[in-house]
C-alpha positions, 0 to 999 in steps of 0.5 A: 670363861668369865662371869660376865660370859656364864650370865650370857650363856644362862639367858641364851638357855632361858630363850631356847629351853623356856619350859625346861629351866625356872628361875627358881632353878638358877638361885645364887649360891655362895662360898663358904666364908672362913670363920673368924675368931675373937682376939685375947681382949675381947669382952665376955658377953653378959647374959642380959636381963632376967626381963630379957627375952628369954625365948632368945640366946643369951648373946641376942640381948647382951648389951657387950654385944654388936648387934647389927641390922640389915634388910635381907631379900633375894635382889640384894642378896649378894651385897648382904653376904659381902658385907656380912664378911667385911664386918667379920674380917675386920672386927677384933671380936667377931664372935661378938657381933649379932646380926638382925637381918629383916626380911619381907612377909612376901619373901622366902625366909626360909631360903634366906636363912639357909642361904645366910647359914650355909655361907656362915654356919657359925654366925649368930643371927636371927631373921625377922618378917617384916609385914610390908602391909603397915607401910605400903599404905604411906609410900608415895612414888619416888624419882627412882622405882627401886627406892620405893620398895616397903623393905626400904622403910624397915629401918623405920621399924627396927624398935618394933621389929627386934626385941626390946633387949635390944637396946642399940643398933647399928644399921647398915645397907646391903651395898657397902662393906667395912675396912674397919672394926665396927665396934668402933662405930658401934661405941658412938658416944649418944650423950644423955638423949640422942637417938641417932648417930651418922655421919652429917654433910652439911655442905650438901644443898639441903633445900633439894631434898624438899619441893617448893611446895614444902619450902613455900608452905608458911608452917611446914618450912618452919619445921627446921627453923630450930635446928642446924639441919644437915644432910645425912645418909640412912644407909649407915646409923647408930640407933638407941632403940630403948630412946627411939621407942620411948619417943614413938619415932616411928609414929612421927616418921610415918606422920610424915609419910601421911603428909607426902600423901596429901601434899607432895613435900619430897621426891626421894623415898624413904630419906625425906621423912628421917631428914624431917625428924632427925636432921640437925639432932643426929650425933654426928660421925666422922665421915670416913663411916659412910663413903657414900654415892659410889654407886653414882646418882640415882639416874645414870649411876656413873662411876665416882671416887671417894671423898678425901680423908681416911676410909673405914666403910665403902658404900655404893649408894645410888643407882649402879651396884657393884655386882651389876657393873662386874657381871656386866664386864663394866666396873668402876675402878672402885668396884675392884675394892668390893670384888674381894668380899663377894662370896658369890659362886659361879653356876660351873666349875671353872678350875681349869 
């Protein structure tokens, strides 16, 4: 029996026995991942400074650790678990990686924490609660309802959510896998004053990310006048949180979101405010670190091929997610690259 048939069976059970089987009883369970160990030449982590967060374990404030931030929710937990596994599996120093997960205040953070711990009992991680009320009032509807989820905006608040001792973080979306060592990405040189690094795509039609009302406004249209602004995907970023805090970049993003409330200047969720603040001012990263768009467009989620060139990270941005397409029995060819990292435990034992 395939996983697709199992899902059909579970749906029928809901119909036949609606009062005896609840959604809370059918919770995704995940297998335990193998433990990964540091290679012999991994650096010994420093304990952090005396003025750092004394309530945290030393690794959470270590500058030599690789700090990874991701959001965590029930809708994408399967993708998050796969992403974590891929990061650890391809790391030379997996014991030097710290995960900072952000969950909305309305989520069952304890259950999410237990899920991660069950699959990765050795993992160094924390779950931070994001009070979405602060950003919900600023969110405008976009072209796809999934983009309007307040948790999508958590990446704008990492500098406030994570401890002050965390100075640099790699932000990752939940619909991706790495096939290379994340330490290489985390070590991106940000120079003396750059806040953010990400792959840039200067061949993309940058003007399409904003409305005609934006470009026809004599003041707003000058926003990018002194920059060579290019599109970048916010699903993979290296962020200097210390510089972010000093520059009060969260407030700058919120200012643009407030502007959007008064005058519709863009259509795409949390991405355009990032572009308005950072486009043309980021450190470009090799495209291999975000082979994005594998989920197709925002409407139909059709299959797509890889971009030309080497690959270190595959990203199923867009409507189509590999776990959904695999469950539906209609996977795209590249979904087979995600499948080996899927730790989902099927509801019934199917060893025979």
